[in-house]
Backbone of each chain as ProteinMPNN parsed JSONL, in Angstrom:
{"seq_chain_A": "MPAPYSGGCQCGQVRYDLTGEPLHLIACHCSECQNQSGSAFGMSMIVKTDDLKITGVTKSYTRTADSGNKNTGVFCPDCGVRIHNTPHYIDGVLTLKPGTLDDTSWLRPTAMLWTKSAQGWIPVPDGVKDIEGQP", "coords_chain_A": {"N_chain_A": [[16.877, 61.86, 15.175], [16.763, 65.224, 14.638], [14.694, 68.079, 15.73], [13.288, 70.522, 13.43], [10.024, 68.882, 13.251], [7.533, 67.794, 10.961], [3.985, 67.698, 10.293], [0.485, 66.692, 9.966], [-3.096, 66.695, 9.314], [-5.308, 64.136, 7.921], [-6.477, 65.016, 5.506], [-5.01, 67.225, 4.862], [-5.651, 69.853, 5.295], [-5.091, 70.948, 7.786], [-1.913, 71.709, 8.969], [1.261, 71.316, 10.611], [4.224, 72.399, 12.377], [6.63, 71.056, 14.513], [8.768, 72.484, 16.618], [10.546, 71.945, 18.615], [12.193, 69.419, 20.687], [10.318, 66.49, 21.634], [8.906, 65.974, 24.949], [7.989, 63.676, 26.268], [6.874, 60.367, 25.299], [4.103, 58.335, 25.05], [2.129, 55.3, 24.983], [-1.303, 54.707, 25.146], [-3.816, 52.757, 26.595], [-6.328, 53.348, 27.545], [-9.95, 53.538, 27.783], [-10.933, 55.846, 26.651], [-8.9, 56.692, 24.894], [-8.952, 54.553, 23.124], [-11.504, 54.898, 22.067], [-11.309, 57.472, 20.937], [-9.324, 57.125, 18.999], [-10.343, 55.078, 17.558], [-9.158, 52.677, 17.541], [-6.767, 50.247, 18.834], [-5.217, 51.413, 20.766], [-4.161, 54.667, 21.935], [-1.735, 57.168, 21.055], [0.339, 59.485, 22.727], [2.191, 62.391, 22.565], [4.059, 64.366, 24.534], [4.525, 67.728, 24.339], [6.08, 70.997, 24.285], [3.907, 73.752, 24.472], [4.587, 76.104, 23.133], [6.197, 75.145, 21.135], [4.706, 74.105, 19.084], [3.515, 74.881, 15.991], [0.75, 75.684, 14.296], [-0.97, 75.56, 11.183], [-3.891, 76.401, 9.3], [-7.434, 75.661, 9.694], [-8.855, 74.838, 12.766], [-10.952, 72.824, 14.903], [-12.478, 72.538, 18.138], [-13.035, 70.434, 21.01], [-14.23, 69.889, 24.168], [-13.857, 67.79, 26.933], [-14.743, 66.312, 30.097], [-12.737, 64.428, 32.11], [-12.844, 61.249, 33.932], [-11.5, 61.815, 36.233], [-12.206, 64.382, 36.738], [-10.705, 66.304, 35.589], [-10.301, 68.607, 32.901], [-10.048, 68.354, 29.35], [-9.104, 69.418, 26.214], [-9.765, 68.552, 22.942], [-8.275, 69.019, 19.805], [-9.013, 69.293, 16.436], [-9.18, 68.546, 12.868], [-11.745, 70.082, 11.089], [-12.593, 69.201, 8.616], [-11.752, 66.554, 7.957], [-11.751, 65.301, 10.382], [-9.585, 64.38, 11.841], [-7.748, 64.136, 14.816], [-5.468, 66.428, 16.091], [-4.105, 67.398, 18.38], [-4.322, 67.219, 21.997], [-5.29, 69.447, 24.598], [-4.416, 69.622, 27.791], [-6.125, 70.888, 30.625], [-5.078, 71.07, 33.071], [-2.355, 71.175, 33.28], [0.136, 73.499, 32.787], [1.488, 74.937, 29.815], [2.082, 72.742, 28.204], [1.234, 70.434, 25.543], [-0.533, 67.553, 24.296], [0.478, 66.003, 21.627], [-0.825, 64.169, 18.84], [0.957, 61.631, 17.728], [0.849, 59.977, 15.504], [0.121, 61.595, 13.45], [2.376, 62.781, 12.493], [4.588, 63.408, 9.729], [6.683, 61.631, 9.406], [6.806, 58.695, 11.057], [8.511, 56.776, 11.823], [10.519, 56.904, 13.721], [9.485, 56.919, 16.209], [9.319, 55.989, 19.643], [7.74, 54.792, 22.236], [7.945, 55.241, 25.812], [6.429, 54.177, 27.776], [3.534, 52.12, 28.429], [0.284, 52.901, 29.114], [-2.59, 52.338, 31.232], [-2.918, 49.582, 30.9], [-4.588, 47.742, 32.002], [-7.052, 48.043, 30.807], [-6.538, 47.271, 28.259], [-6.895, 45.836, 24.949], [-5.731, 43.383, 24.809], [-4.322, 41.823, 22.991], [-1.974, 42.948, 22.293], [1.366, 42.833, 22.992], [3.333, 44.166, 25.697], [6.187, 45.767, 24.83], [9.648, 44.795, 25.399], [11.483, 46.781, 27.617], [9.685, 48.833, 27.633], [7.694, 50.576, 29.867], [5.178, 49.066, 31.857], [2.169, 50.157, 32.803], [-0.565, 49.94, 34.813], [-2.794, 51.602, 35.228], [-3.725, 55.005, 35.627], [-0.811, 56.977, 35.625]], "CA_chain_A": [[16.461, 62.853, 14.175], [16.482, 66.453, 15.38], [13.594, 68.965, 15.328], [11.824, 70.462, 13.485], [9.261, 67.781, 12.668], [6.308, 68.306, 10.348], [2.87, 66.756, 10.276], [-0.807, 67.28, 9.629], [-4.266, 65.814, 9.328], [-5.378, 63.231, 6.777], [-6.836, 65.706, 4.252], [-3.995, 68.23, 4.573], [-6.113, 71.218, 5.588], [-4.318, 71.377, 8.959], [-0.503, 71.31, 8.967], [1.981, 71.885, 11.755], [5.648, 72.147, 12.611], [7.052, 70.921, 15.909], [10.088, 73.112, 16.512], [11.425, 71.491, 19.706], [12.135, 67.983, 20.941], [9.239, 66.079, 22.543], [9.297, 65.732, 26.342], [7.669, 62.273, 26.558], [5.989, 59.69, 24.341], [3.486, 57.169, 25.692], [0.993, 54.645, 24.328], [-2.329, 54.623, 26.197], [-4.891, 51.808, 26.295], [-7.575, 53.674, 28.253], [-11.103, 53.428, 26.884], [-11.081, 57.119, 25.923], [-7.95, 56.686, 23.77], [-9.46, 53.6, 22.129], [-12.664, 55.522, 21.425], [-10.889, 58.618, 20.117], [-8.526, 56.667, 17.851], [-11.056, 54.014, 16.846], [-8.175, 51.62, 17.389], [-6.474, 49.486, 20.044], [-4.648, 52.324, 21.766], [-3.794, 55.98, 21.421], [-0.393, 57.603, 21.433], [0.417, 60.894, 23.105], [3.534, 62.964, 22.638], [3.971, 65.591, 25.317], [5.397, 68.742, 23.732], [5.846, 72.341, 24.795], [2.886, 74.483, 23.706], [5.232, 77.104, 22.267], [6.925, 74.47, 20.055], [3.802, 73.616, 18.044], [2.995, 75.966, 15.146], [-0.31, 75.074, 13.475], [-1.63, 76.366, 10.161], [-5.169, 75.823, 8.906], [-8.562, 75.897, 10.598], [-9.121, 73.703, 13.65], [-12.141, 72.869, 15.75], [-12.118, 71.924, 19.408], [-14.055, 69.692, 21.755], [-13.738, 69.746, 25.544], [-14.549, 66.793, 27.746], [-14.275, 66.191, 31.472], [-12.337, 63.045, 32.371], [-13.346, 60.658, 35.174], [-10.791, 62.475, 37.333], [-12.691, 65.754, 36.883], [-9.855, 67.182, 34.781], [-10.799, 68.92, 31.565], [-9.097, 68.137, 28.281], [-9.681, 69.897, 24.956], [-9.242, 67.936, 21.729], [-8.23, 69.933, 18.66], [-9.074, 68.413, 15.264], [-9.523, 69.148, 11.578], [-13.187, 69.971, 10.873], [-12.895, 68.626, 7.304], [-11.569, 65.094, 7.952], [-11.979, 64.805, 11.739], [-8.382, 63.856, 12.494], [-7.299, 64.832, 16.014], [-4.065, 66.856, 16.023], [-3.541, 67.356, 19.736], [-5.186, 67.539, 23.124], [-4.765, 70.45, 25.523], [-4.876, 69.385, 29.163], [-6.353, 72.165, 31.323], [-4.528, 70.97, 34.426], [-0.897, 71.368, 33.246], [0.436, 74.675, 31.97], [2.654, 75.008, 28.933], [2.309, 71.553, 27.382], [0.157, 69.832, 24.769], [-0.263, 66.173, 23.903], [0.355, 65.852, 20.178], [-1.104, 62.806, 18.383], [2.16, 61.51, 16.891], [0.553, 59.318, 14.231], [-0.078, 62.636, 12.434], [3.67, 63.249, 11.966], [4.877, 62.901, 8.379], [7.566, 60.469, 9.581], [6.519, 58.087, 12.363], [9.393, 55.611, 11.966], [11.465, 57.095, 14.824], [8.759, 56.984, 17.485], [9.567, 54.915, 20.618], [7.149, 55.149, 23.528], [8.673, 54.736, 26.985], [5.495, 53.506, 28.685], [2.159, 51.829, 28.032], [-0.597, 53.232, 30.231], [-3.937, 51.753, 31.285], [-2.891, 48.242, 30.296], [-5.689, 46.906, 32.523], [-8.187, 48.088, 29.879], [-6.047, 46.97, 26.906], [-7.63, 44.786, 24.233], [-5.14, 42.115, 25.248], [-3.543, 41.119, 21.965], [-0.734, 43.682, 22.032], [2.325, 42.68, 24.082], [4.134, 45.326, 26.103], [7.551, 45.435, 24.383], [10.748, 44.88, 26.358], [12.018, 48.136, 27.784], [8.577, 49.796, 27.738], [7.068, 50.42, 31.192], [3.783, 48.613, 31.869], [1.483, 50.87, 33.888], [-1.935, 49.397, 34.735], [-3.835, 52.65, 35.224], [-3.198, 56.354, 35.448], [0.48, 57.068, 36.343]], "C_chain_A": [[16.074, 64.146, 14.884], [15.286, 67.24, 14.839], [14.115, 69.933, 14.263], [11.252, 69.216, 12.817], [7.988, 68.374, 12.068], [5.231, 67.24, 10.367], [1.584, 67.449, 9.898], [-1.905, 66.243, 9.654], [-4.302, 64.984, 8.043], [-5.657, 63.97, 5.464], [-5.858, 66.824, 3.907], [-4.41, 69.659, 4.852], [-5.369, 71.802, 6.794], [-2.902, 70.838, 8.83], [0.165, 71.927, 10.194], [3.47, 71.609, 11.638], [5.861, 72.055, 14.11], [8.508, 71.357, 15.943], [11.045, 72.702, 17.629], [11.278, 70.001, 19.911], [10.964, 67.643, 21.866], [9.774, 65.804, 23.947], [9.092, 64.262, 26.717], [6.84, 61.715, 25.409], [5.442, 58.44, 25.013], [2.404, 56.588, 24.769], [-0.043, 54.397, 25.415], [-3.494, 53.752, 25.745], [-6.187, 52.131, 27.031], [-8.729, 53.683, 27.257], [-11.292, 54.711, 26.07], [-10.134, 57.173, 24.718], [-8.372, 55.681, 22.703], [-10.614, 54.23, 21.346], [-12.233, 56.64, 20.476], [-10.161, 58.159, 18.861], [-9.29, 55.67, 16.99], [-10.245, 52.741, 16.771], [-7.91, 50.93, 18.731], [-5.893, 50.354, 21.152], [-4.387, 53.664, 21.105], [-2.356, 56.275, 21.795], [-0.43, 59.091, 21.727], [1.863, 61.305, 23.246], [3.409, 64.286, 23.381], [5.011, 66.572, 24.766], [5.124, 70.091, 24.394], [4.876, 73.076, 23.875], [3.532, 75.436, 22.699], [5.947, 76.463, 21.075], [6.02, 74.008, 18.907], [3.187, 74.79, 17.282], [2.02, 75.336, 14.151], [-0.773, 76.056, 12.418], [-2.891, 75.636, 9.719], [-6.201, 76.067, 9.987], [-8.776, 74.656, 11.45], [-10.426, 73.92, 14.41], [-11.766, 72.206, 17.064], [-13.329, 71.368, 20.136], [-13.505, 69.44, 23.148], [-14.56, 68.71, 26.292], [-13.953, 66.815, 29.153], [-13.979, 64.724, 31.734], [-12.943, 62.555, 33.688], [-12.74, 61.347, 36.403], [-11.352, 63.86, 37.639], [-11.862, 66.751, 36.086], [-10.467, 67.406, 33.401], [-9.668, 68.801, 30.539], [-9.771, 68.593, 26.989], [-8.992, 69.226, 23.779], [-9.342, 68.915, 20.571], [-8.099, 69.086, 17.397], [-9.396, 69.2, 14.012], [-11.026, 68.994, 11.34], [-13.559, 69.298, 9.551], [-12.759, 67.106, 7.267], [-11.68, 64.478, 9.338], [-10.739, 64.407, 12.499], [-7.942, 64.766, 13.648], [-5.814, 65.169, 15.882], [-3.423, 66.828, 17.41], [-4.654, 67.527, 20.749], [-4.49, 68.601, 23.961], [-5.286, 70.129, 26.915], [-5.021, 70.715, 29.889], [-5.628, 72.218, 32.653], [-3.0, 71.039, 34.458], [-0.629, 72.554, 32.325], [1.594, 74.404, 31.021], [2.926, 73.778, 28.095], [1.029, 71.135, 26.653], [0.488, 68.363, 24.58], [-0.589, 66.036, 22.422], [0.023, 64.391, 19.855], [-0.028, 62.461, 17.345], [1.961, 60.709, 15.609], [0.317, 60.316, 13.106], [1.236, 63.212, 11.91], [3.903, 62.66, 10.577], [5.765, 61.663, 8.436], [7.341, 59.909, 10.977], [7.514, 56.972, 12.686], [10.322, 55.714, 13.175], [10.791, 57.084, 16.19], [9.056, 55.773, 18.362], [8.919, 55.306, 21.938], [7.951, 54.553, 24.678], [7.748, 53.985, 27.933], [4.186, 53.214, 27.976], [1.281, 52.022, 29.264], [-1.928, 52.491, 30.108], [-3.983, 50.359, 30.651], [-3.981, 47.337, 30.869], [-6.93, 47.002, 31.623], [-7.741, 47.836, 28.43], [-6.866, 45.85, 26.275], [-6.988, 43.414, 24.43], [-4.301, 41.395, 24.217], [-2.209, 41.805, 21.659], [0.231, 43.497, 23.195], [2.996, 44.006, 24.436], [5.583, 45.003, 25.739], [8.561, 45.539, 25.524], [11.24, 46.325, 26.428], [10.957, 49.205, 27.84], [7.862, 49.531, 29.063], [5.604, 50.033, 31.052], [3.091, 49.241, 33.073], [-0.006, 50.558, 33.778], [-3.018, 50.459, 34.608], [-3.202, 53.991, 34.946], [-1.875, 56.479, 36.21], [0.423, 58.134, 37.447]], "O_chain_A": [[15.126, 64.145, 15.669], [14.906, 67.104, 13.676], [15.326, 70.145, 14.208], [11.877, 68.59, 11.96], [7.432, 69.336, 12.599], [5.514, 66.044, 10.446], [1.575, 68.631, 9.553], [-1.68, 65.074, 9.97], [-3.431, 65.118, 7.184], [-5.128, 63.589, 4.42], [-5.867, 67.324, 2.782], [-3.618, 70.583, 4.669], [-5.056, 72.992, 6.825], [-2.709, 69.643, 8.607], [-0.304, 72.925, 10.741], [3.909, 70.718, 10.911], [5.343, 72.865, 14.879], [9.378, 70.696, 15.377], [12.22, 73.066, 17.602], [10.355, 69.381, 19.382], [10.649, 68.41, 22.776], [10.94, 65.448, 24.119], [9.926, 63.673, 27.404], [6.2, 62.45, 24.657], [6.2, 57.592, 25.486], [1.851, 57.275, 23.91], [0.303, 53.924, 26.497], [-4.081, 53.962, 24.683], [-7.062, 51.271, 27.132], [-8.524, 53.816, 26.05], [-11.757, 54.664, 24.931], [-10.518, 57.642, 23.647], [-8.175, 55.922, 21.512], [-10.688, 54.111, 20.123], [-12.729, 56.74, 19.354], [-10.351, 58.727, 17.785], [-8.935, 55.439, 15.834], [-10.591, 51.823, 16.027], [-8.724, 51.014, 19.651], [-6.06, 50.058, 22.335], [-4.392, 53.783, 19.879], [-1.822, 55.698, 22.742], [-1.133, 59.856, 21.066], [2.651, 60.667, 23.944], [2.739, 65.21, 22.919], [6.207, 66.282, 24.732], [4.066, 70.297, 24.988], [5.008, 73.029, 22.652], [3.079, 75.556, 21.561], [6.27, 77.152, 20.107], [6.516, 73.567, 17.87], [2.44, 75.589, 17.846], [2.414, 74.56, 13.28], [-0.951, 77.241, 12.7], [-2.955, 74.407, 9.757], [-5.897, 76.605, 11.052], [-8.87, 73.547, 10.924], [-10.924, 75.038, 14.535], [-10.837, 71.399, 17.108], [-14.47, 71.772, 19.91], [-12.438, 68.845, 23.298], [-15.79, 68.746, 26.286], [-12.829, 67.268, 29.369], [-14.858, 63.873, 31.597], [-13.487, 63.343, 34.461], [-13.368, 61.448, 37.456], [-11.024, 64.452, 38.668], [-12.259, 67.905, 35.921], [-11.071, 66.506, 32.818], [-8.508, 69.102, 30.821], [-10.899, 68.189, 26.706], [-7.773, 69.319, 23.633], [-10.372, 69.561, 20.381], [-7.192, 68.261, 17.289], [-9.823, 70.353, 14.07], [-11.534, 67.874, 11.385], [-14.7, 68.872, 9.373], [-13.56, 66.433, 6.619], [-11.702, 63.254, 9.465], [-10.819, 64.121, 13.694], [-7.785, 65.976, 13.489], [-4.999, 64.293, 15.592], [-2.326, 66.296, 17.583], [-5.771, 67.923, 20.417], [-3.261, 68.651, 24.028], [-6.466, 70.337, 27.198], [-4.148, 71.577, 29.788], [-5.561, 73.268, 33.293], [-2.403, 70.969, 35.532], [-1.127, 72.592, 31.2], [2.559, 73.727, 31.377], [3.901, 73.755, 27.343], [-0.086, 71.435, 27.081], [1.648, 67.965, 24.688], [-1.75, 65.965, 22.018], [0.526, 63.479, 20.512], [-0.087, 62.94, 16.212], [2.809, 60.753, 14.718], [0.31, 59.937, 11.935], [1.229, 64.033, 10.993], [3.466, 61.547, 10.286], [5.623, 60.753, 7.619], [7.649, 60.569, 11.97], [7.378, 56.297, 13.707], [10.863, 54.699, 13.613], [11.459, 57.226, 17.215], [9.045, 54.643, 17.873], [9.5, 56.086, 22.693], [8.56, 53.493, 24.539], [8.214, 53.24, 28.796], [3.772, 53.93, 27.065], [1.494, 51.404, 30.307], [-2.329, 52.075, 29.021], [-4.94, 50.001, 29.965], [-4.274, 46.285, 30.3], [-7.782, 46.116, 31.675], [-8.471, 48.148, 27.489], [-7.454, 45.024, 26.973], [-7.645, 42.392, 24.234], [-3.622, 40.426, 24.557], [-1.414, 41.305, 20.863], [-0.058, 43.965, 24.297], [3.2, 44.859, 23.572], [6.154, 44.058, 26.284], [8.353, 46.277, 26.487], [11.389, 46.993, 25.405], [11.273, 50.373, 28.071], [7.47, 48.399, 29.348], [4.878, 50.596, 30.234], [3.388, 48.902, 34.219], [-0.636, 50.875, 32.769], [-4.038, 50.24, 33.955], [-2.274, 54.111, 34.146], [-1.836, 56.103, 37.381], [1.41, 58.348, 38.15]]}, "seq_chain_B": "MKSGDLRVKGTPKSYTRIADSGKPMTGIFCPNCGVRIYNIPSVDHDVYLLKPGTLDDTGGLRPERMVWTRRKQPWLDIPNDIEMVE", "coords_chain_B": {"N_chain_B": [[-17.635, 44.48, 7.99], [-21.144, 43.928, 7.239], [-22.799, 46.45, 5.409], [-25.5, 46.831, 5.809], [-25.897, 46.103, 8.397], [-25.275, 48.071, 10.18], [-26.522, 50.584, 12.214], [-26.798, 53.936, 12.457], [-27.063, 56.738, 14.596], [-27.542, 60.305, 15.017], [-25.707, 63.039, 13.484], [-23.53, 62.491, 11.248], [-20.49, 63.525, 9.555], [-18.841, 63.577, 6.346], [-15.88, 62.582, 4.57], [-13.983, 62.325, 1.711], [-11.303, 60.624, 0.291], [-8.706, 59.942, -2.123], [-7.257, 56.902, -2.389], [-3.9, 55.37, -2.449], [-4.212, 53.402, -4.282], [-5.821, 54.52, -6.154], [-8.495, 54.412, -5.816], [-11.525, 55.759, -4.449], [-12.118, 56.473, -0.949], [-14.305, 56.79, 1.676], [-14.583, 58.531, 4.658], [-16.473, 58.488, 7.641], [-17.48, 60.619, 10.15], [-17.844, 62.063, 13.474], [-18.974, 65.342, 13.632], [-18.672, 66.957, 15.831], [-16.69, 66.044, 17.653], [-14.825, 64.898, 16.054], [-14.274, 62.178, 15.872], [-13.732, 59.286, 14.003], [-16.087, 57.063, 12.707], [-16.679, 55.027, 10.821], [-15.342, 53.712, 7.707], [-16.047, 53.897, 4.221], [-15.426, 51.802, 1.678], [-14.815, 52.123, -1.824], [-14.714, 49.972, -3.44], [-16.368, 47.918, -2.692], [-19.616, 48.101, -2.09], [-21.149, 46.873, -0.243], [-19.981, 46.513, 2.151], [-18.823, 47.995, 5.222], [-16.102, 49.579, 6.896], [-15.79, 49.41, 10.031], [-14.625, 51.368, 12.767], [-13.264, 49.81, 15.301], [-12.449, 50.526, 17.851], [-14.312, 52.289, 18.751], [-16.396, 50.848, 19.76], [-18.515, 50.107, 22.577], [-17.65, 48.055, 24.23], [-14.554, 46.817, 23.983], [-13.137, 44.655, 24.646], [-13.068, 42.031, 23.628], [-11.795, 42.066, 21.213], [-9.678, 40.946, 18.573], [-7.403, 41.145, 16.123], [-7.157, 39.408, 12.974], [-5.267, 39.763, 11.117], [-2.499, 41.805, 10.241], [-1.911, 44.578, 8.342], [0.103, 46.337, 5.883], [2.568, 46.306, 7.18], [5.089, 47.118, 6.607], [5.108, 49.797, 6.945], [4.799, 50.047, 9.606], [5.266, 51.197, 12.971], [8.404, 50.601, 14.37], [8.69, 49.744, 17.042], [6.572, 48.286, 17.901], [5.455, 45.166, 18.869], [4.282, 42.243, 17.273], [1.967, 39.692, 17.869], [2.661, 36.166, 17.339], [0.602, 34.671, 16.144], [-0.825, 36.328, 14.554], [-1.388, 37.219, 11.304], [0.986, 38.772, 9.191], [1.023, 41.281, 6.789], [2.905, 42.756, 4.432]], "CA_chain_B": [[-19.007, 44.196, 8.382], [-22.121, 44.256, 6.204], [-23.285, 47.822, 5.583], [-26.875, 46.794, 6.299], [-25.926, 45.744, 9.823], [-24.896, 49.214, 11.028], [-27.533, 51.645, 12.335], [-26.127, 55.093, 13.058], [-27.875, 57.896, 14.952], [-26.72, 61.518, 15.032], [-25.484, 63.651, 12.169], [-22.115, 62.417, 10.909], [-19.956, 64.264, 8.415], [-18.028, 62.642, 5.571], [-14.654, 63.082, 3.932], [-13.552, 61.327, 0.731], [-9.944, 60.778, -0.209], [-8.312, 58.954, -3.117], [-6.166, 56.086, -1.841], [-2.782, 55.123, -3.365], [-4.721, 52.503, -5.322], [-6.628, 55.295, -7.093], [-9.921, 54.247, -5.485], [-11.964, 56.622, -3.353], [-12.481, 55.912, 0.359], [-15.03, 57.845, 2.385], [-14.592, 58.431, 6.109], [-17.657, 59.051, 8.286], [-17.018, 61.005, 11.487], [-18.666, 62.979, 14.263], [-18.48, 66.705, 13.405], [-18.452, 67.655, 17.105], [-15.426, 65.659, 18.291], [-13.907, 64.449, 15.007], [-13.999, 60.737, 15.901], [-14.131, 58.502, 12.839], [-16.901, 55.9, 13.083], [-16.414, 53.967, 9.845], [-14.951, 54.102, 6.359], [-16.777, 53.216, 3.149], [-14.557, 51.577, 0.516], [-15.6, 52.215, -3.07], [-14.635, 48.72, -4.189], [-17.449, 47.012, -2.324], [-20.599, 48.933, -1.414], [-21.91, 46.094, 0.73], [-19.289, 46.443, 3.436], [-18.237, 49.162, 5.853], [-14.967, 49.296, 7.764], [-16.077, 50.051, 11.313], [-13.459, 51.595, 13.631], [-13.788, 49.052, 16.436], [-12.161, 51.191, 19.122], [-15.503, 53.055, 19.156], [-17.371, 49.972, 20.421], [-18.547, 50.316, 24.03], [-16.817, 47.003, 24.822], [-13.518, 46.418, 23.02], [-12.34, 43.625, 25.319], [-12.966, 40.767, 22.9], [-11.249, 42.252, 19.859], [-8.381, 40.376, 18.238], [-7.318, 41.143, 14.659], [-6.592, 38.182, 12.381], [-4.233, 40.115, 10.147], [-1.998, 43.167, 10.317], [-1.489, 44.897, 6.98], [1.026, 47.463, 5.712], [3.538, 46.265, 8.278], [6.342, 47.806, 6.27], [4.984, 51.169, 7.466], [4.548, 49.926, 11.037], [6.288, 51.739, 13.868], [9.19, 49.4, 14.663], [8.698, 49.337, 18.456], [5.374, 47.512, 18.219], [5.589, 43.728, 18.646], [3.046, 41.61, 16.793], [1.912, 38.283, 18.285], [2.98, 35.224, 16.259], [-0.562, 34.09, 15.479], [-1.475, 37.328, 13.699], [-0.73, 37.245, 10.001], [1.503, 40.084, 8.835], [1.056, 41.519, 5.345], [3.764, 43.944, 4.285]], "C_chain_B": [[-19.95, 44.558, 7.238], [-22.696, 45.645, 6.463], [-24.709, 47.843, 6.146], [-26.986, 46.509, 7.782], [-25.598, 46.912, 10.75], [-26.008, 50.262, 11.022], [-26.901, 52.801, 13.104], [-27.16, 56.162, 13.377], [-26.962, 59.116, 15.04], [-26.496, 62.002, 13.614], [-24.013, 63.599, 11.815], [-21.772, 63.252, 9.681], [-19.079, 63.289, 7.621], [-16.878, 63.353, 4.864], [-14.164, 61.994, 2.992], [-12.144, 61.638, 0.251], [-9.699, 59.707, -1.275], [-7.104, 58.199, -2.557], [-5.061, 55.923, -2.884], [-3.216, 54.24, -4.532], [-5.495, 53.243, -6.408], [-8.115, 55.23, -6.804], [-10.323, 55.182, -4.342], [-12.328, 55.834, -2.083], [-13.123, 57.042, 1.143], [-15.037, 57.574, 3.883], [-15.811, 59.136, 6.682], [-17.288, 59.36, 9.731], [-17.997, 61.955, 12.161], [-18.133, 64.4, 14.076], [-18.173, 67.45, 14.705], [-17.123, 67.317, 17.756], [-14.423, 65.1, 17.291], [-13.738, 62.945, 14.917], [-14.596, 60.036, 14.679], [-14.922, 57.274, 13.294], [-16.672, 54.745, 12.117], [-15.944, 54.575, 8.542], [-15.777, 53.293, 5.369], [-15.826, 53.038, 1.969], [-15.403, 51.611, -0.765], [-15.647, 50.883, -3.796], [-15.797, 47.785, -3.879], [-18.475, 47.798, -1.506], [-21.376, 48.183, -0.348], [-21.193, 45.967, 2.064], [-18.863, 47.834, 3.9], [-17.04, 48.686, 6.674], [-15.187, 50.075, 9.064], [-14.779, 50.242, 12.093], [-13.8, 50.987, 14.984], [-13.415, 49.609, 17.802], [-13.347, 52.002, 19.621], [-16.589, 52.176, 19.765], [-17.358, 50.243, 21.923], [-17.685, 49.28, 24.738], [-15.829, 46.527, 23.764], [-12.721, 45.208, 23.524], [-12.138, 42.364, 24.506], [-12.303, 40.878, 21.533], [-9.895, 41.579, 19.711], [-8.276, 40.335, 16.719], [-6.717, 39.835, 14.15], [-5.397, 38.501, 11.499], [-3.784, 41.549, 10.411], [-1.417, 43.509, 8.957], [-0.61, 46.15, 6.963], [2.081, 47.481, 6.819], [4.87, 46.899, 7.894], [6.297, 49.286, 6.661], [4.762, 51.197, 8.977], [5.632, 50.648, 11.831], [7.066, 50.56, 14.455], [9.16, 48.918, 16.112], [7.574, 48.358, 18.768], [5.596, 46.043, 17.864], [4.237, 43.144, 18.236], [3.048, 40.148, 17.251], [2.057, 37.344, 17.085], [1.76, 34.733, 15.49], [-1.337, 35.117, 14.644], [-0.681, 37.432, 12.399], [-0.255, 38.667, 9.69], [1.568, 40.197, 7.322], [1.785, 42.832, 5.109], [3.1, 45.084, 3.526]], "O_chain_B": [[-19.619, 45.376, 6.38], [-23.039, 45.981, 7.597], [-25.078, 48.765, 6.873], [-28.061, 46.658, 8.364], [-25.638, 46.763, 11.971], [-26.392, 50.767, 9.966], [-26.519, 52.651, 14.264], [-28.025, 56.468, 12.555], [-25.742, 58.974, 15.128], [-27.035, 61.44, 12.661], [-23.298, 64.572, 12.054], [-22.637, 63.628, 8.89], [-18.624, 62.284, 8.167], [-16.919, 64.556, 4.607], [-13.949, 60.859, 3.418], [-11.836, 62.763, -0.141], [-10.397, 58.695, -1.323], [-6.06, 58.793, -2.287], [-5.238, 56.281, -4.049], [-2.66, 54.321, -5.627], [-5.794, 52.675, -7.459], [-8.911, 55.905, -7.458], [-9.566, 55.375, -3.39], [-12.78, 54.691, -2.148], [-12.553, 58.126, 1.261], [-15.453, 56.501, 4.321], [-16.148, 60.244, 6.267], [-16.835, 58.478, 10.46], [-18.853, 62.563, 11.518], [-16.955, 64.646, 14.336], [-17.482, 68.469, 14.681], [-16.485, 68.187, 18.349], [-13.273, 64.853, 17.653], [-13.115, 62.463, 13.971], [-15.779, 60.172, 14.369], [-14.472, 56.533, 14.168], [-16.491, 53.606, 12.546], [-16.111, 55.768, 8.291], [-16.159, 52.155, 5.641], [-15.456, 54.018, 1.323], [-16.556, 51.18, -0.775], [-16.5, 50.669, -4.658], [-16.167, 46.955, -4.709], [-18.22, 48.124, -0.347], [-22.173, 48.78, 0.376], [-21.729, 45.381, 3.005], [-18.583, 48.722, 3.094], [-16.981, 47.53, 7.093], [-14.816, 51.244, 9.175], [-13.92, 49.361, 12.08], [-14.554, 51.589, 15.749], [-13.999, 49.211, 18.81], [-13.388, 52.369, 20.795], [-17.6, 52.692, 20.24], [-16.314, 50.573, 22.485], [-17.053, 49.592, 25.747], [-16.217, 45.911, 22.771], [-11.748, 44.793, 22.895], [-11.126, 41.685, 24.676], [-12.253, 39.904, 20.782], [-9.063, 41.634, 20.617], [-8.992, 39.564, 16.08], [-5.874, 39.23, 14.812], [-4.605, 37.617, 11.171], [-4.596, 42.405, 10.763], [-0.529, 42.811, 8.467], [-0.593, 46.921, 7.922], [2.438, 48.542, 7.331], [5.692, 47.187, 8.763], [7.333, 49.949, 6.703], [4.559, 52.265, 9.555], [6.786, 50.7, 11.406], [6.465, 49.623, 14.979], [9.566, 47.789, 16.387], [7.616, 47.671, 19.789], [5.888, 45.709, 16.715], [3.194, 43.504, 18.782], [4.034, 39.44, 17.041], [1.641, 37.666, 15.972], [1.868, 34.41, 14.307], [-2.39, 34.799, 14.091], [0.521, 37.694, 12.397], [-0.985, 39.637, 9.893], [2.103, 39.316, 6.649], [1.33, 43.892, 5.539], [3.711, 46.135, 3.334]]}, "name": "protein", "num_of_chains": 2, "seq": "MPAPYSGGCQCGQVRYDLTGEPLHLIACHCSECQNQSGSAFGMSMIVKTDDLKITGVTKSYTRTADSGNKNTGVFCPDCGVRIHNTPHYIDGVLTLKPGTLDDTSWLRPTAMLWTKSAQGWIPVPDGVKDIEGQPMKSGDLRVKGTPKSYTRIADSGKPMTGIFCPNCGVRIYNIPSVDHDVYLLKPGTLDDTGGLRPERMVWTRRKQPWLDIPNDIEMVE"}
């Protein structure tokens, strides 16, 4: 399915269009992704910053990872849903939260990260790379 | 979980949406980082739906049932002993 792709937060106040193809898609079982998603793992779609056009009001929150790298989460202030993270240590890319896309049926991650901190009930599918920690 | 069993500190914000069923569902989240802590279903005021990824230790979690699997992303494999509800 070719770009553009559309998506948004749960309440609809924030909407976006992704105008280019994603660069990578991964599922991450690190404790931070579990905490942020409230779930078993988080998904991150690496996209070019220039390809993401956001409408609506967003709020941001910056944290420092264990590595010392800073990462800014951008979310809807009305419903809290995280739209993307902005890593401060790589120029020109964002990590979009792909569960916010209107159509998620075509998503296929290529790797599962931080499987050493996974909850343990989710198998790593055939053809998906199993990476124990940070790649 | 029973609503009386959850003690929350801090100042959460709430957001209410109407589900496909027509019933309201209220999400409670941190206004500073957006993380959802729990949802309050309108059908039963005695239970909350805690988002368990926010627990400090998630190592022992294992769901008994996976629901809405017809909307599931097809790459995700579900273990045989977890009930699937379409």
